[in-house]
C-alpha positions as CSV (number, residue, x, y, z in Angstrom):
1,M,13.4,-22.8,1.8
2,T,11.8,-22.7,5.9
3,E,8.4,-24.3,5.8
4,R,6.7,-20.7,5.9
5,G,8.4,-19.3,3.0
6,A,6.8,-22.1,1.2
7,R,3.5,-20.5,1.8
8,L,4.3,-17.3,0.2
9,R,2.5,-17.1,-3.0
10,A,2.3,-13.3,-3.1
11,L,4.1,-9.9,-3.3
12,A,2.4,-6.9,-1.9
13,A,3.9,-3.8,-2.7
14,D,3.5,-0.1,-1.9
15,Y,3.8,2.3,-5.0
16,D,5.7,5.6,-4.1
17,G,9.2,5.1,-3.1
18,T,8.9,1.3,-2.8
19,L,8.1,0.2,-7.0
20,A,8.6,3.7,-8.2
21,V,11.0,6.9,-8.0
22,N,9.7,10.6,-9.0
23,G,6.2,8.8,-9.7
24,R,8.0,5.9,-12.1
25,V,8.5,2.7,-12.1
26,D,12.0,1.5,-14.3
27,D,12.6,-1.3,-16.8
28,C,14.4,-3.5,-14.3
29,T,11.9,-3.4,-12.0
30,L,9.0,-4.0,-14.1
31,R,11.1,-7.0,-15.5
32,A,11.4,-8.8,-12.3
33,L,7.6,-8.1,-11.6
34,A,7.0,-9.8,-14.4
35,R,9.4,-12.8,-14.1
36,L,7.4,-13.1,-10.3
37,R,4.2,-13.2,-12.3
38,A,5.3,-15.6,-15.1
39,A,6.1,-17.9,-12.0
40,G,2.5,-18.1,-10.4
41,H,2.7,-15.3,-8.0
42,H,0.5,-12.7,-7.9
43,L,1.2,-9.4,-7.6
44,V,-0.5,-6.6,-5.3
45,L,0.0,-3.1,-5.5
46,V,-1.1,-1.1,-2.3
47,T,-0.9,2.8,-2.2
48,G,-2.1,5.7,-0.8
49,R,-2.4,7.2,-4.3
50,R,-6.1,7.8,-6.3
51,L,-6.6,5.5,-9.1
52,P,-6.5,7.8,-12.2
53,H,-2.7,8.9,-11.0
54,V,-2.0,5.4,-10.8
55,L,-3.2,4.7,-14.4
56,S,-2.1,7.7,-15.5
57,D,1.6,7.3,-14.0
58,F,1.6,3.4,-14.1
59,P,1.0,2.4,-17.8
60,A,2.4,-1.0,-16.9
61,V,-0.4,-1.2,-14.5
62,D,-1.6,-4.7,-16.0
63,V,1.4,-6.4,-14.3
64,C,-0.9,-6.3,-11.1
65,D,-3.3,-8.8,-10.0
66,R,-5.2,-6.2,-7.9
67,V,-4.5,-2.5,-7.1
68,V,-5.1,-1.5,-4.2
69,A,-5.6,2.2,-3.8
70,E,-6.9,5.4,-1.5
71,N,-4.7,3.7,1.0
72,G,-7.2,0.9,1.0
73,A,-10.7,2.2,-0.3
74,L,-10.8,1.4,-3.4
75,L,-10.5,-2.2,-5.2
76,Y,-9.2,-2.3,-9.1
77,R,-8.7,-5.2,-11.1
78,P,-6.6,-4.1,-13.9
79,D,-7.4,-7.0,-16.4
80,R,-11.0,-6.2,-16.2
81,R,-10.9,-2.6,-15.5
82,E,-13.4,-3.1,-12.7
83,E,-13.4,-0.7,-9.7
84,R,-14.7,-2.1,-6.1
85,Q,-15.4,0.8,-3.8
86,L,-14.5,-0.4,-0.2
87,A,-16.0,2.2,2.0
88,P,-18.7,5.0,1.8
89,A,-17.7,8.3,-0.2
90,P,-16.4,11.2,2.2
91,P,-19.6,13.1,4.1
92,A,-20.4,16.5,2.1
93,A,-20.4,18.1,5.8
94,L,-16.5,17.2,6.7
95,V,-15.7,18.3,2.8
96,A,-17.5,22.1,2.8
97,E,-16.4,22.3,6.7
98,L,-12.4,21.8,6.0
99,E,-12.8,24.1,2.7
100,R,-14.5,26.7,5.0
101,R,-11.4,26.2,7.1
102,G,-9.2,26.9,4.7
103,V,-7.5,23.3,4.1
104,E,-6.2,23.4,1.0
105,P,-5.0,21.7,-1.4
106,L,-7.9,19.3,-0.5
107,G,-7.9,16.1,-2.8
108,Q,-11.1,13.7,-2.9
109,G,-11.1,10.3,-4.2
110,R,-14.5,8.2,-4.1
111,V,-13.2,7.7,-0.7
112,I,-10.2,9.2,0.6
113,L,-9.8,13.0,1.2
114,A,-6.0,14.0,1.0
115,T,-4.0,17.3,1.9
116,H,-0.9,17.7,3.5
117,E,0.9,19.0,6.8
118,P,0.6,21.4,8.6
119,H,-3.2,20.8,8.2
120,A,-3.1,17.4,10.1
121,A,-4.1,19.5,13.2
122,A,-7.0,21.1,11.8
123,V,-8.4,18.1,10.0
124,A,-8.7,16.1,13.2
125,A,-10.3,18.9,15.1
126,T,-12.7,19.1,11.9
127,I,-13.9,15.4,12.4
128,R,-14.0,15.6,16.2
129,D,-16.1,18.8,15.9
130,L,-18.6,17.2,13.5
131,G,-18.6,13.5,15.4
132,L,-17.5,11.9,12.7
133,D,-16.2,8.4,12.8
134,H,-12.8,9.3,10.4
135,Q,-9.1,8.8,10.7
136,V,-6.2,10.6,9.7
137,I,-3.3,8.6,8.6
138,L,-0.3,10.1,7.6
139,N,2.5,9.3,5.3
140,K,5.8,11.3,4.8
141,G,3.6,14.9,5.1
142,A,1.0,13.5,3.5
143,V,-2.4,14.1,5.6
144,M,-5.2,11.3,4.6
145,V,-8.4,11.2,6.0
146,L,-10.9,7.8,5.5
147,P,-13.4,6.1,7.5
148,Q,-12.6,4.1,10.5
149,G,-11.1,0.8,9.8
150,V,-9.7,1.2,6.2
151,D,-6.2,1.4,5.7
152,K,-4.1,-0.8,3.2
153,A,-4.6,-4.0,6.2
154,S,-7.8,-3.8,5.3
155,G,-7.5,-3.1,1.3
156,L,-5.2,-6.0,1.0
157,V,-7.0,-8.7,2.7
158,A,-9.9,-7.7,0.6
159,A,-7.5,-7.9,-2.7
160,L,-6.1,-11.6,-1.3
161,D,-9.8,-12.5,-0.8
162,E,-10.4,-12.3,-4.3
163,L,-7.2,-14.3,-5.5
164,A,-8.3,-16.8,-2.6
165,L,-5.0,-16.3,-0.6
166,S,-4.5,-14.2,3.1
167,P,-1.8,-11.8,4.2
168,G,0.2,-15.0,5.6
169,D,0.6,-16.0,1.9
170,A,2.3,-13.1,1.0
171,A,5.6,-11.0,1.1
172,G,4.7,-6.9,1.8
173,V,7.5,-4.4,0.7
174,G,7.3,-0.6,2.0
175,D,8.8,2.4,3.1
176,A,6.5,4.6,4.8
177,E,4.3,4.7,8.0
178,N,1.3,4.0,6.3
179,D,2.9,0.7,5.2
180,W,3.0,-0.8,8.5
181,A,-0.9,-1.8,8.7
182,F,-0.7,-4.0,5.8
183,L,3.4,-5.5,6.2
184,A,2.5,-6.0,9.7
185,T,-0.5,-8.8,8.2
186,C,2.2,-9.9,5.8
187,G,3.9,-13.7,6.0
188,R,7.2,-11.5,5.3
189,S,7.6,-8.0,6.3
190,V,9.9,-6.1,4.2
191,A,11.2,-2.5,3.9
192,V,13.1,-0.9,1.1
193,A,16.7,1.0,2.2
194,N,15.5,3.8,1.7
195,A,12.4,3.3,3.9
196,L,11.7,5.7,7.1
197,P,14.1,4.4,9.9
198,A,11.1,3.5,12.4
199,L,9.6,1.1,9.6
200,K,13.0,-0.6,9.1
201,Q,13.2,-1.2,12.7
202,Q,10.2,-3.3,12.8
203,V,10.1,-5.5,9.6
204,D,11.6,-8.8,9.2
205,L,14.0,-7.9,6.3
206,V,15.4,-4.6,4.8
207,T,16.8,-4.6,1.6
208,R,20.4,-3.3,0.5
209,G,18.9,-1.7,-2.4
210,E,16.4,1.5,-2.7
211,A,13.0,1.3,-3.8
212,G,13.2,-0.3,-7.2
213,K,16.5,-1.8,-6.9
214,G,15.2,-3.4,-3.3
215,V,11.9,-4.7,-4.8
216,V,13.9,-6.7,-7.7
217,E,16.3,-7.9,-4.7
218,L,13.4,-9.0,-2.9
219,V,11.4,-10.6,-6.2
220,E,15.0,-12.4,-7.0
221,R,14.7,-13.8,-3.0
222,L,11.6,-14.5,-3.4
223,L,11.6,-17.4,-6.6
224,A,14.9,-18.6,-5.0
225,G,12.9,-19.6,-1.7
226,D,15.4,-17.9,0.5
227,L,13.4,-15.3,2.5
228,P,14.4,-15.6,6.4
229,A,11.8,-16.7,8.5
230,S,9.7,-13.8,10.3
231,T,11.0,-12.4,13.3
232,S,8.2,-10.1,13.8
233,R,5.6,-13.0,14.2
234,P,4.9,-16.1,15.6
235,P,5.3,-19.2,12.8
236,G,2.0,-20.6,11.8
């Protein structure tokens, strides 16, 4: 085990395309996550989904210590059914103007606004025209709108802080462009085999298996303490 490997006490995992396939986590992956928790590791789910969608599709969410939802804007503690909003709700003027400009569908969470391509340019123009301090985040055709500084990395920091951990204590795994924000902060960054090519070029490790199979592989390596040293960040 490397010196930095000994520090890894948590797994931070994206949901769709990473833990889940077609919105569902299979039994093999759930068993691996349970083994990880039983061994004393913490588990943080980091997703762009709104919380009701997570709870609907992931009934075993209690396997997680924390859920970072809305791409970093909402923190949920499953054992207490407690939510903590990490940023302000979207401005009513922004919602109204996007609707006026025909941006649909337009989903709204506690903080996030979400639509799909090809509306990214229209959304960015609306933010600019209203003079708002918001950003557009893309994820495999999804278009998310959040306040500046709110992303999966900021949400993960908040989650790990509640667990008295830092991102350097975690291995992070994902599959899409919006995942790099939090993967880049983790002690190890991992992409599943089905991840976007650009993400696979940035991480420390790419799993052999896709989605849940890749996560099972990662869990086994975490439990064995044989993850390779980080290549994207200096030791420390």
